[in-house]
C-alpha positions as a Markdown table, in Angstrom:
| # | Residue | x | y | z |
|---|---|---|---|---|
| 1 | Unk | 181.0 | 124.7 | -36.5 |
| 2 | Unk | 181.9 | 125.4 | -32.8 |
| 3 | Unk | 183.4 | 128.3 | -30.9 |
| 4 | Unk | 185.8 | 128.1 | -27.9 |
| 5 | Unk | 188.4 | 130.2 | -26.3 |
| 6 | Unk | 190.8 | 129.0 | -29.0 |
| 7 | Unk | 188.7 | 130.2 | -31.9 |
| 8 | Unk | 186.2 | 128.7 | -34.4 |
| 9 | Unk | 186.6 | 125.2 | -35.8 |
| 10 | Unk | 184.7 | 122.3 | -37.4 |
| 11 | Unk | 183.8 | 119.0 | -35.7 |
| 12 | Unk | 182.8 | 115.6 | -37.1 |
| 13 | Unk | 182.4 | 112.1 | -35.8 |
| 14 | Unk | 184.4 | 109.5 | -37.7 |
| 15 | Unk | 183.1 | 106.0 | -38.4 |
| 16 | Unk | 183.9 | 103.5 | -35.8 |
| 17 | Unk | 187.2 | 101.7 | -36.5 |
| 18 | Unk | 189.0 | 99.6 | -33.9 |
| 19 | Unk | 192.3 | 100.9 | -35.1 |
| 20 | Unk | 191.3 | 104.4 | -33.8 |
| 21 | Unk | 190.4 | 103.2 | -30.3 |
| 22 | Unk | 192.7 | 104.4 | -27.5 |
| 23 | Unk | 195.4 | 102.1 | -26.4 |
| 24 | Unk | 195.4 | 103.2 | -22.7 |
| 25 | Unk | 192.7 | 102.3 | -20.2 |
| 26 | Unk | 191.9 | 105.8 | -18.9 |
| 27 | Unk | 190.1 | 106.9 | -22.1 |
| 28 | Unk | 192.7 | 109.4 | -23.2 |
| 29 | Unk | 194.7 | 109.3 | -26.4 |
| 30 | Unk | 198.4 | 109.6 | -25.8 |
| 31 | Unk | 200.4 | 112.3 | -27.7 |
| 32 | Unk | 204.0 | 111.3 | -28.3 |
| 33 | Unk | 206.7 | 113.5 | -26.8 |
| 34 | Unk | 207.1 | 116.7 | -28.8 |
| 35 | Unk | 203.7 | 116.4 | -30.4 |
| 36 | Unk | 201.7 | 118.2 | -27.8 |
| 37 | Unk | 201.4 | 119.3 | -24.2 |
| 38 | Unk | 199.8 | 116.2 | -22.6 |
| 39 | Unk | 196.8 | 113.9 | -22.7 |
| 40 | Unk | 193.6 | 115.1 | -24.4 |
| 41 | Unk | 190.1 | 113.7 | -23.8 |
| 42 | Unk | 188.6 | 111.3 | -26.4 |
| 43 | Unk | 185.9 | 113.9 | -27.1 |
| 44 | Unk | 188.4 | 116.7 | -27.9 |
| 45 | Unk | 187.6 | 118.3 | -31.2 |
| 46 | Unk | 190.1 | 118.1 | -34.1 |
| 47 | Unk | 190.3 | 119.9 | -37.3 |
| 48 | Unk | 189.1 | 117.6 | -40.2 |
| 49 | Unk | 191.3 | 116.9 | -43.1 |
| 50 | Unk | 189.4 | 115.7 | -46.2 |
| 51 | Unk | 186.0 | 115.6 | -44.4 |
| 52 | Unk | 183.6 | 112.7 | -44.7 |
| 53 | Unk | 184.9 | 111.7 | -48.2 |
| 54 | Unk | 188.4 | 111.1 | -46.8 |
| 55 | Unk | 186.9 | 109.0 | -43.9 |
| 56 | Unk | 185.0 | 106.8 | -46.4 |
| 57 | Unk | 188.2 | 106.2 | -48.5 |
| 58 | Unk | 190.1 | 105.3 | -45.3 |
| 59 | Unk | 187.4 | 102.7 | -44.5 |
| 60 | Unk | 187.7 | 101.1 | -47.9 |
| 61 | Unk | 191.5 | 100.8 | -47.6 |
| 62 | Unk | 191.0 | 98.9 | -44.4 |
| 63 | Unk | 189.1 | 96.0 | -46.2 |
| 64 | Unk | 190.8 | 92.7 | -47.0 |
| 65 | Unk | 192.9 | 92.8 | -50.3 |
| 66 | Unk | 191.9 | 90.9 | -53.4 |
| 67 | Unk | 194.2 | 88.6 | -55.5 |
| 68 | Unk | 195.0 | 91.5 | -57.6 |
| 69 | Unk | 195.8 | 93.8 | -54.8 |
| 70 | Unk | 199.5 | 93.0 | -54.3 |
| 71 | Unk | 201.9 | 90.6 | -52.5 |
| 72 | Unk | 200.7 | 87.8 | -50.3 |
| 73 | Unk | 202.2 | 86.1 | -47.2 |
| 74 | Unk | 205.1 | 87.8 | -45.4 |
| 75 | Unk | 205.1 | 90.8 | -47.8 |
| 76 | Unk | 201.4 | 91.4 | -47.1 |
| 77 | Unk | 202.0 | 91.4 | -43.3 |
| 78 | Unk | 204.8 | 94.0 | -43.7 |
| 79 | Unk | 202.5 | 96.3 | -45.7 |
| 80 | Unk | 199.7 | 95.9 | -43.1 |
| 81 | Unk | 202.1 | 96.8 | -40.3 |
| 82 | Unk | 203.3 | 100.0 | -42.0 |
| 83 | Unk | 199.6 | 101.0 | -42.7 |
| 84 | Unk | 198.7 | 100.4 | -39.0 |
| 85 | Unk | 201.6 | 102.7 | -37.9 |
| 86 | Unk | 200.5 | 105.4 | -40.3 |
| 87 | Unk | 196.9 | 105.3 | -39.1 |
| 88 | Unk | 198.0 | 105.8 | -35.5 |
| 89 | Unk | 200.2 | 108.8 | -36.4 |
| 90 | Unk | 197.4 | 110.7 | -38.4 |
| 91 | Unk | 195.2 | 111.7 | -35.3 |
| 92 | Unk | 198.3 | 112.8 | -33.4 |
| 93 | Unk | 199.4 | 115.0 | -36.2 |
| 94 | Unk | 195.9 | 116.5 | -36.5 |
| 95 | Unk | 195.9 | 117.4 | -32.7 |
| 96 | Unk | 199.3 | 119.2 | -33.1 |
| 97 | Unk | 197.9 | 121.2 | -36.0 |
| 98 | Unk | 194.8 | 122.1 | -34.0 |
| 99 | Unk | 196.7 | 123.3 | -31.0 |
| 100 | Unk | 198.9 | 125.5 | -33.2 |
| 101 | Unk | 195.8 | 127.1 | -35.0 |
| 102 | Unk | 193.9 | 127.6 | -31.7 |
| 103 | Unk | 196.7 | 129.4 | -30.1 |
| 104 | Unk | 196.8 | 131.9 | -33.0 |
| 105 | Unk | 193.0 | 132.4 | -32.7 |
| 106 | Unk | 193.3 | 133.0 | -29.0 |
| 107 | Unk | 195.9 | 135.7 | -29.4 |
| 108 | Unk | 193.9 | 137.4 | -32.3 |
| 109 | Unk | 190.6 | 137.7 | -30.2 |
| 110 | Unk | 192.2 | 139.1 | -27.0 |
| 111 | Unk | 191.9 | 143.0 | -26.8 |
| 112 | Unk | 193.6 | 145.4 | -24.4 |
| 113 | Unk | 191.2 | 148.3 | -23.6 |
| 114 | Unk | 191.0 | 151.1 | -21.0 |
| 115 | Unk | 187.7 | 151.3 | -19.0 |
| 116 | Unk | 186.9 | 154.4 | -16.9 |
| 117 | Unk | 183.8 | 154.0 | -14.6 |
| 118 | Unk | 182.8 | 157.3 | -12.9 |
| 119 | Unk | 186.3 | 158.7 | -13.2 |
| 120 | Unk | 188.2 | 155.5 | -12.0 |
| 121 | Unk | 190.2 | 154.1 | -14.9 |
| 122 | Unk | 191.6 | 150.6 | -15.3 |
| 123 | Unk | 193.2 | 148.6 | -18.2 |
| 124 | Unk | 191.9 | 145.2 | -18.9 |
| 125 | Unk | 191.9 | 142.4 | -21.5 |
| 126 | Unk | 188.7 | 141.2 | -23.0 |
| 127 | Unk | 187.2 | 138.9 | -25.7 |
| 128 | Unk | 184.0 | 141.1 | -25.9 |
| 129 | Unk | 182.9 | 142.1 | -29.4 |
| 130 | Unk | 181.4 | 145.5 | -28.5 |
| 131 | Unk | 181.1 | 148.0 | -25.6 |
| 132 | Unk | 177.8 | 146.6 | -24.3 |
| 133 | Unk | 179.2 | 143.1 | -24.1 |
| 134 | Unk | 182.3 | 144.4 | -22.2 |
| 135 | Unk | 180.1 | 146.3 | -19.7 |
| 136 | Unk | 178.0 | 143.1 | -19.1 |
| 137 | Unk | 181.2 | 141.0 | -18.6 |
| 138 | Unk | 182.5 | 143.5 | -16.1 |
| 139 | Unk | 179.2 | 143.8 | -14.2 |
| 140 | Unk | 178.7 | 147.5 | -15.0 |
| 141 | Unk | 175.0 | 148.3 | -15.2 |
| 142 | Unk | 173.9 | 151.5 | -16.9 |
| 143 | Unk | 170.5 | 153.2 | -16.9 |
| 144 | Unk | 168.6 | 155.9 | -18.9 |
| 145 | Unk | 170.4 | 158.8 | -17.1 |
| 146 | Unk | 173.9 | 157.3 | -17.4 |
| 147 | Unk | 176.5 | 158.3 | -20.1 |
| 148 | Unk | 178.5 | 155.7 | -22.0 |
| 149 | Unk | 181.0 | 156.7 | -24.6 |
| 150 | Unk | 181.4 | 155.3 | -27.2 |
| 151 | Unk | 177.8 | 153.9 | -27.5 |
| 152 | Unk | 177.1 | 150.4 | -26.3 |
| 153 | Unk | 176.8 | 149.0 | -29.8 |
| 154 | Unk | 180.2 | 150.2 | -30.9 |
| 155 | Unk | 182.6 | 147.3 | -31.9 |
| 156 | Unk | 185.8 | 147.0 | -29.7 |
| 157 | Unk | 189.3 | 146.9 | -31.0 |
| 158 | Unk | 192.5 | 146.7 | -29.0 |
| 159 | Unk | 193.5 | 150.1 | -27.5 |
| 160 | Unk | 190.0 | 151.5 | -27.2 |
| 161 | Unk | 189.0 | 153.8 | -24.3 |
| 162 | Unk | 185.5 | 153.4 | -22.8 |
| 163 | Unk | 184.0 | 155.9 | -20.3 |
| 164 | Unk | 181.0 | 155.4 | -18.1 |
| 165 | Unk | 179.6 | 158.3 | -16.1 |
| 166 | Unk | 176.6 | 157.6 | -13.8 |
| 167 | Unk | 173.7 | 160.0 | -13.7 |
| 168 | Unk | 172.9 | 161.8 | -10.4 |
| 169 | Unk | 169.6 | 163.4 | -9.4 |
| 170 | Unk | 169.7 | 167.0 | -8.3 |
| 171 | Unk | 166.7 | 168.4 | -6.5 |
| 172 | Unk | 167.2 | 172.0 | -7.6 |
| 173 | Unk | 165.5 | 175.1 | -6.2 |
| 174 | Unk | 166.5 | 177.7 | -8.8 |
| 175 | Unk | 165.3 | 181.3 | -8.2 |
| 176 | Unk | 162.3 | 180.1 | -6.3 |
| 177 | Unk | 161.2 | 177.4 | -8.7 |
| 178 | Unk | 161.7 | 173.8 | -7.7 |
| 179 | Unk | 162.4 | 170.9 | -10.1 |
| 180 | Unk | 164.4 | 167.7 | -10.3 |
| 181 | Unk | 167.2 | 167.3 | -12.9 |
| 182 | Unk | 169.8 | 164.7 | -13.7 |
| 183 | Unk | 173.5 | 165.3 | -14.2 |
| 184 | Unk | 176.6 | 163.1 | -14.8 |
| 185 | Unk | 178.9 | 165.7 | -13.2 |
| 186 | Unk | 180.5 | 164.7 | -9.9 |
| 187 | Unk | 180.7 | 168.2 | -8.3 |
| 188 | Unk | 178.3 | 171.1 | -7.8 |
| 189 | Unk | 180.3 | 173.3 | -10.1 |
| 190 | Unk | 180.3 | 170.7 | -12.9 |
| 191 | Unk | 176.5 | 170.2 | -12.5 |
| 192 | Unk | 175.8 | 173.9 | -12.7 |
| 193 | Unk | 178.0 | 174.1 | -15.9 |
| 194 | Unk | 176.2 | 171.1 | -17.4 |
| 195 | Unk | 172.8 | 172.5 | -16.5 |
| 196 | Unk | 173.6 | 175.9 | -18.0 |
| 197 | Unk | 173.0 | 177.7 | -14.7 |
| 198 | Unk | 174.8 | 181.1 | -14.4 |
| 199 | Unk | 176.8 | 180.7 | -11.2 |
| 200 | Unk | 178.7 | 184.1 | -11.3 |
| 201 | Unk | 177.4 | 186.2 | -8.4 |
| 202 | Unk | 174.9 | 183.5 | -7.4 |
| 203 | Unk | 174.2 | 182.3 | -3.9 |
| 204 | Unk | 174.6 | 178.5 | -3.5 |
| 205 | Unk | 173.4 | 176.3 | -0.6 |
| 206 | Unk | 176.4 | 174.1 | -1.2 |
| 207 | Unk | 180.0 | 174.9 | -2.1 |
| 208 | Unk | 181.0 | 174.6 | -5.8 |
| 209 | Unk | 183.6 | 171.9 | -4.9 |
| 210 | Unk | 181.2 | 169.6 | -3.1 |
| 211 | Unk | 181.0 | 166.2 | -4.6 |
| 212 | Unk | 177.6 | 164.7 | -5.7 |
| 213 | Unk | 177.1 | 161.1 | -4.6 |
| 214 | Unk | 175.0 | 158.5 | -6.5 |
| 215 | Unk | 172.0 | 159.4 | -4.3 |
| 216 | Unk | 172.0 | 163.0 | -5.6 |
| 217 | Unk | 171.9 | 166.3 | -3.8 |
| 218 | Unk | 169.5 | 169.1 | -2.7 |
| 219 | Unk | 170.7 | 172.4 | -4.1 |
| 220 | Unk | 169.3 | 175.9 | -3.8 |
| 221 | Unk | 170.6 | 178.5 | -6.2 |
| 222 | Unk | 169.7 | 182.2 | -6.4 |
| 223 | Unk | 171.2 | 183.9 | -9.4 |
| 224 | Unk | 172.1 | 187.5 | -9.6 |
| 225 | Unk | 169.3 | 189.8 | -10.8 |
| 226 | Unk | 168.7 | 193.5 | -11.6 |
| 227 | Unk | 166.1 | 195.2 | -9.3 |
| 228 | Unk | 165.0 | 198.8 | -9.4 |
| 229 | Unk | 163.8 | 200.4 | -6.1 |
| 230 | Unk | 161.8 | 203.6 | -5.9 |
| 231 | Unk | 161.9 | 205.2 | -2.4 |
| 232 | Unk | 161.6 | 208.8 | -1.0 |
| 233 | Unk | 161.6 | 210.3 | -4.5 |
| 234 | Unk | 164.8 | 208.5 | -5.6 |
| 235 | Unk | 165.4 | 205.6 | -7.9 |
| 236 | Unk | 168.1 | 202.9 | -7.1 |
| 237 | Unk | 169.1 | 200.0 | -9.4 |
| 238 | Unk | 171.1 | 197.2 | -7.9 |
| 239 | Unk | 172.4 | 193.7 | -8.7 |
| 240 | Unk | 171.4 | 191.2 | -6.1 |
| 241 | Unk | 170.9 | 187.6 | -5.3 |
| 242 | Unk | 168.6 | 188.4 | -2.4 |
| 243 | Unk | 165.9 | 185.8 | -1.4 |
| 244 | Unk | 163.1 | 188.3 | -0.7 |
| 245 | Unk | 162.1 | 191.8 | -1.8 |
| 246 | Unk | 162.6 | 193.0 | 1.8 |
| 247 | Unk | 166.3 | 191.8 | 1.6 |
| 248 | Unk | 166.8 | 193.6 | -1.7 |
| 249 | Unk | 165.4 | 196.8 | -0.3 |
| 250 | Unk | 167.8 | 196.5 | 2.6 |
| 251 | Unk | 170.7 | 195.9 | 0.3 |
| 252 | Unk | 169.8 | 199.2 | -1.5 |
| 253 | Unk | 170.3 | 201.0 | 1.8 |
| 254 | Unk | 166.6 | 201.7 | 2.4 |
| 255 | Unk | 165.0 | 201.1 | 5.9 |
| 256 | Unk | 161.4 | 200.2 | 6.4 |
| 257 | Unk | 159.9 | 201.7 | 9.6 |
| 258 | Unk | 156.6 | 201.2 | 11.3 |
| 259 | Unk | 153.9 | 200.5 | 8.9 |
| 260 | Unk | 156.1 | 201.0 | 5.8 |
| 261 | Unk | 155.7 | 198.4 | 3.1 |
| 262 | Unk | 156.4 | 197.8 | -0.6 |
| 263 | Unk | 154.3 | 197.7 | -3.8 |
| 264 | Unk | 155.4 | 194.0 | -4.1 |
| 265 | Unk | 154.8 | 191.7 | -1.2 |
| 266 | Unk | 158.0 | 192.1 | 1.0 |
| 267 | Unk | 158.3 | 188.3 | 1.4 |
| 268 | Unk | 158.1 | 187.5 | -2.3 |
| 269 | Unk | 161.0 | 186.6 | -4.6 |
| 270 | Unk | 162.5 | 189.5 | -6.5 |
| 271 | Unk | 162.5 | 188.7 | -10.3 |
| 272 | Unk | 165.0 | 190.1 | -12.8 |
| 273 | Unk | 164.0 | 193.5 | -14.1 |
| 274 | Unk | 161.4 | 194.1 | -11.3 |
| 275 | Unk | 160.6 | 197.6 | -10.0 |
| 276 | Unk | 159.7 | 197.9 | -6.4 |
| 277 | Unk | 158.1 | 201.1 | -4.8 |
| 278 | Unk | 158.6 | 201.7 | -1.1 |
| 279 | Unk | 155.4 | 203.1 | 0.5 |
| 280 | Unk | 155.9 | 205.3 | 3.6 |
| 281 | Unk | 152.8 | 204.9 | 5.7 |
| 282 | Unk | 151.7 | 207.1 | 8.5 |
| 283 | Unk | 148.6 | 206.1 | 10.4 |
| 284 | Unk | 146.4 | 207.0 | 13.4 |
| 285 | Unk | 143.0 | 206.0 | 14.9 |
| 286 | Unk | 139.8 | 208.0 | 15.3 |
| 287 | Unk | 136.7 | 207.2 | 17.3 |
| 288 | Unk | 133.3 | 208.5 | 16.1 |
| 289 | Unk | 129.9 | 208.4 | 17.7 |
| 290 | Unk | 127.3 | 207.3 | 15.1 |
| 291 | Unk | 123.4 | 207.3 | 15.4 |
| 292 | Unk | 121.5 | 204.1 | 15.1 |
| 293 | Unk | 118.1 | 204.8 | 13.6 |
| 294 | Unk | 115.0 | 203.3 | 15.2 |
| 295 | Unk | 112.5 | 201.1 | 13.4 |
| 296 | Unk | 108.7 | 201.5 | 13.2 |
| 297 | Unk | 106.4 | 198.7 | 14.3 |
| 298 | Unk | 102.8 | 198.9 | 13.0 |
| 299 | Unk | 100.0 | 197.1 | 14.8 |
| 300 | Unk | 96.4 | 196.7 | 13.6 |
| 301 | Unk | 93.7 | 198.4 | 15.9 |
| 302 | Unk | 90.0 | 197.6 | 15.3 |
| 303 | Unk | 89.0 | 200.5 | 17.6 |
| 304 | Unk | 90.3 | 203.1 | 15.2 |
| 305 | Unk | 88.7 | 204.1 | 11.9 |
| 306 | Unk | 90.3 | 202.8 | 8.8 |
| 307 | Unk | 93.0 | 205.2 | 7.6 |
| 308 | Unk | 93.7 | 206.5 | 11.1 |
| 309 | Unk | 97.1 | 205.9 | 12.7 |
| 310 | Unk | 98.0 | 206.6 | 16.3 |
| 311 | Unk | 101.6 | 206.6 | 17.7 |
| 312 | Unk | 101.4 | 204.4 | 20.7 |
| 313 | Unk | 105.1 | 204.8 | 21.6 |
| 314 | Unk | 107.6 | 207.3 | 20.3 |
| 315 | Unk | 110.8 | 206.0 | 18.8 |
| 316 | Unk | 114.3 | 206.7 | 20.2 |
| 317 | Unk | 117.6 | 206.5 | 18.2 |
| 318 | Unk | 120.5 | 204.5 | 19.5 |
| 319 | Unk | 124.2 | 205.2 | 19.4 |
| 320 | Unk | 127.4 | 203.3 | 18.5 |
| 321 | Unk | 131.1 | 204.0 | 19.0 |
| 322 | Unk | 133.1 | 203.3 | 15.8 |
| 323 | Unk | 136.9 | 203.3 | 15.5 |
| 324 | Unk | 138.5 | 204.2 | 12.2 |
| 325 | Unk | 142.1 | 203.7 | 11.0 |
| 326 | Unk | 143.4 | 206.8 | 9.2 |
| 327 | Unk | 146.5 | 206.6 | 7.2 |
| 328 | Unk | 148.5 | 208.4 | 4.5 |
| 329 | Unk | 150.7 | 206.8 | 1.9 |
| 330 | Unk | 153.7 | 208.8 | 0.7 |
| 331 | Unk | 151.8 | 211.9 | 2.0 |
| 332 | Unk | 148.4 | 211.1 | 0.3 |
| 333 | Unk | 145.5 | 210.6 | 2.7 |
| 334 | Unk | 143.6 | 207.4 | 2.2 |
| 335 | Unk | 139.9 | 206.6 | 2.8 |
| 336 | Unk | 139.2 | 205.8 | 6.5 |
| 337 | Unk | 138.9 | 202.2 | 7.3 |
| 338 | Unk | 136.6 | 201.0 | 10.0 |
| 339 | Unk | 138.4 | 198.6 | 12.3 |
| 340 | Unk | 135.9 | 198.2 | 15.2 |
| 341 | Unk | 132.4 | 199.1 | 16.4 |
| 342 | Unk | 130.7 | 199.1 | 19.8 |
| 343 | Unk | 126.9 | 199.8 | 20.5 |
| 344 | Unk | 126.6 | 202.1 | 23.5 |
| 345 | Unk | 122.8 | 202.6 | 23.4 |
| 346 | Unk | 120.2 | 200.4 | 21.7 |
| 347 | Unk | 117.5 | 202.1 | 19.6 |
| 348 | Unk | 113.9 | 202.0 | 20.8 |
| 349 | Unk | 111.3 | 201.3 | 18.0 |
| 350 | Unk | 108.3 | 203.5 | 17.4 |
| 351 | Unk | 105.0 | 201.7 | 17.8 |
| 352 | Unk | 102.0 | 202.9 | 15.6 |
| 353 | Unk | 98.4 | 201.7 | 15.9 |
| 354 | Unk | 96.7 | 201.4 | 12.5 |
| 355 | Unk | 92.9 | 201.6 | 12.4 |
| 356 | Unk | 90.9 | 198.9 | 10.7 |
| 357 | Unk | 87.3 | 200.0 | 11.8 |
| 358 | Unk | 85.1 | 201.0 | 8.9 |
| 359 | Unk | 84.4 | 204.8 | 8.8 |
| 360 | Unk | 80.7 | 206.0 | 9.0 |
| 361 | Unk | 79.6 | 207.8 | 5.9 |
| 362 | Unk | 77.0 | 210.2 | 7.5 |
| 363 | Unk | 75.9 | 212.0 | 10.6 |
| 364 | Unk | 72.2 | 212.5 | 11.1 |
| 365 | Unk | 71.1 | 216.1 | 11.1 |
| 366 | Unk | 74.2 | 217.3 | 9.1 |
| 367 | Unk | 74.3 | 215.4 | 5.9 |
| 368 | Unk | 72.0 | 217.8 | 4.0 |
| 369 | Unk | 74.4 | 220.8 | 4.5 |
| 370 | Unk | 76.7 | 222.1 | 1.8 |
| 371 | Unk | 80.0 | 221.0 | 3.1 |
| 372 | Unk | 81.9 | 221.5 | -0.2 |
| 373 | Unk | 80.9 | 225.3 | 0.0 |
| 374 | Unk | 82.2 | 225.5 | 3.5 |
| 375 | Unk | 85.5 | 223.8 | 2.6 |
| 376 | Unk | 86.1 | 226.1 | -0.4 |
| 377 | Unk | 85.5 | 229.1 | 1.9 |
| 378 | Unk | 87.8 | 227.9 | 4.7 |
| 379 | Unk | 90.7 | 226.2 | 2.8 |
| 380 | Unk | 90.1 | 226.6 | -0.9 |
| 381 | Unk | 89.1 | 222.9 | -0.9 |
| 382 | Unk | 92.6 | 221.7 | 0.1 |
| 383 | Unk | 92.7 | 218.8 | 2.7 |
| 384 | Unk | 96.3 | 219.6 | 3.7 |
| 385 | Unk | 95.9 | 223.4 | 4.0 |
| 386 | Unk | 97.4 | 225.1 | 7.1 |
| 387 | Unk | 96.9 | 228.7 | 8.1 |
| 388 | Unk | 99.9 | 231.1 | 8.3 |
| 389 | Unk | 100.1 | 230.8 | 12.1 |
| 390 | Unk | 100.2 | 227.0 | 11.9 |
| 391 | Unk | 97.3 | 226.7 | 14.4 |
| 392 | Unk | 94.5 | 225.6 | 12.1 |
| 393 | Unk | 94.6 | 222.9 | 9.4 |
| 394 | Unk | 92.6 | 220.8 | 7.0 |
| 395 | Unk | 89.5 | 221.4 | 4.8 |
| 396 | Unk | 87.6 | 223.0 | 7.7 |
| 397 | Unk | 90.6 | 224.6 | 9.6 |
| 398 | Unk | 90.4 | 222.6 | 12.8 |
| 399 | Unk | 92.7 | 223.4 | 15.7 |
| 400 | Unk | 94.5 | 220.3 | 17.0 |
| 401 | Unk | 92.7 | 220.2 | 20.3 |
| 402 | Unk | 89.2 | 220.3 | 18.8 |
| 403 | Unk | 90.2 | 217.7 | 16.3 |
| 404 | Unk | 91.4 | 215.2 | 18.9 |
| 405 | Unk | 88.3 | 215.9 | 21.1 |
| 406 | Unk | 86.2 | 214.8 | 18.1 |
| 407 | Unk | 88.1 | 211.5 | 18.0 |
| 408 | Unk | 90.7 | 212.4 | 15.5 |
| 409 | Unk | 94.4 | 211.5 | 15.8 |
| 410 | Unk | 97.5 | 213.5 | 15.0 |
| 411 | Unk | 96.7 | 216.7 | 13.1 |
| 412 | Unk | 93.6 | 217.3 | 11.0 |
| 413 | Unk | 95.5 | 218.2 | 7.8 |
| 414 | Unk | 97.1 | 214.7 | 7.8 |
| 415 | Unk | 93.8 | 212.9 | 7.8 |
| 416 | Unk | 91.8 | 211.8 | 4.7 |
| 417 | Unk | 89.3 | 214.4 | 3.4 |
| 418 | Unk | 86.3 | 212.0 | 4.2 |
| 419 | Unk | 87.4 | 211.8 | 7.8 |
| 420 | Unk | 87.7 | 215.6 | 8.0 |
| 421 | Unk | 84.2 | 216.0 | 6.7 |
| 422 | Unk | 82.8 | 213.4 | 9.1 |
| 423 | Unk | 84.3 | 215.1 | 12.1 |
| 424 | Unk | 83.2 | 218.5 | 10.9 |
| 425 | Unk | 79.6 | 217.2 | 10.8 |
| 426 | Unk | 80.0 | 216.0 | 14.4 |
| 427 | Unk | 81.2 | 219.4 | 15.4 |
| 428 | Unk | 78.2 | 221.0 | 13.7 |
| 429 | Unk | 75.8 | 218.8 | 15.7 |
| 430 | Unk | 77.6 | 219.8 | 18.9 |
| 431 | Unk | 78.0 | 223.6 | 18.3 |
| 432 | Unk | 76.2 | 224.5 | 15.1 |
| 433 | Unk | 78.0 | 226.9 | 12.6 |
| 434 | Unk | 79.7 | 228.9 | 15.3 |
| 435 | Unk | 83.1 | 227.2 | 14.8 |
| 436 | Unk | 83.2 | 228.9 | 11.4 |
| 437 | Unk | 82.1 | 232.5 | 12.1 |
| 438 | Unk | 82.9 | 233.9 | 8.6 |
| 439 | Unk | 82.1 | 230.9 | 6.4 |
| 440 | Unk | 79.4 | 229.1 | 8.4 |
| 441 | Unk | 76.5 | 230.7 | 6.4 |
| 442 | Unk | 77.8 | 228.8 | 3.3 |
| 443 | Unk | 76.5 | 225.6 | 4.8 |
| 444 | Unk | 72.9 | 226.7 | 4.0 |
| 445 | Unk | 73.6 | 227.7 | 0.4 |
C-alpha cells in the first residue's frame, strides 16, 4: 500500500511481457485523447484489477494455441490481432480509473481551517490529521508556557478554529514581594486579570493598556490596603496604596517633625490591616562631670615587718565629662542615653608598700612581764579599741606619734595584736611603765 497527495492505493509489478512495453522511445506510455491528461511515467502506480492471479491468467493466454484451441491460419491471425489491441487498451483504462479515484481522495483530505496565532487569524487549507501536525506544517513552535486550543492531539476537520497564544514572562513586584510569573495575555490589564491581582485602586508602574511583548515586562503593583494610624490621641483608618509607612502617615494628614518617628520603621512597606503609632519625640542633651576612681598599686618591701603596710603615695581621683541624650516619647521621659565621654583629668594610683620582713617575737628585758593584764586594763583586750577622744588606740592605747616613733606605720589600732605587743615592749625598755600611769602596775602581777 502507498500514500500520495491523491490518496491511498495498491502497487504491484506485473510479469514482463513484450506486449506491455511502451511504443514510444522516451519511456512514457501514451494515453489516447480523452483517456487522460497527458503522458505518465512508466513507474506510475495504477490500481490493480484482479491482482496477481489475473496477471498469471493473462500470461497463460499469451502462450501458443494447441490443435484444439480453435481456428488456424488466417482466422488465427485475426483473433491474435484483436487480443493484441485489447491488451493495449487495458493499461490505458486502468490509468483513467486511477486518476478519477485519486481526484476524489484529494478533495476528501483537504480541510479548510482558521488558525489564530497570538491574535492574528488566517484561513488556510491543510491535509494535516491533527492540531499538532498543522502547527508543525505552518512552522508554529509552542513551549510549556504557551496555550493551544484545542489540544495538539485533537483530530482536525474542515471548519475547525485553532488558537495559539504565546506565554510572556512578567517580572512582578507585588506589594513589596518580587516573583516571576507567566501570562498569555497581551496587555497589562489582561495579565492582572489572568493572575488574579486586584487592580482597583492599585498603583501600577505601567498603564493598563500597555502591550506585553514576547520578551515580557517588568511590572510593579501596589494594591490598596487598610492601615490604621494612631497619633496625638486620635485614631485614623485609611485606604492607601502607599509604598512606605511614612507615605501612609502623610496621606492621613499627619506630619512628622524633628525626631518624630513611628512604631513601624518609616521606610517599611505598609501591610493590609497594620496599625502604626506615631511617636512624638522631644530631646535635649546634658553634660555631667563624673569621678574616675584611682587604683591601688601594692609593692613588696623587705624593710618592713610582715603585716605592715605603708602608703608611699596617696591616690587621686580623675574626672571625665559625659554627654547624655535626654528624651521623652509622647510625654514620657526615657532613660538617659550616653552619647559621648571625654576624660578631663587622669586618676593617680595609690602606691602601698607591703612588708615582708619577719617580725621579732621578743624584746630582751620585757618578755617576762604580764602584757595580757596590761592590755585588759587599757583596752579590755581589744586590738582595735579607740578612746572616746580618738587620740589613743590599740591594746595598749598608743597615740599615733609614739606609735610611729617606735617604727609602726599608720595607726596602732590597725596593726596586728602581736605587733602592738612588740612595740609596747620596746616602749617599756625606753620609758618603763610611765606611759601607762594607771595600769602600768599590772605588768608586775
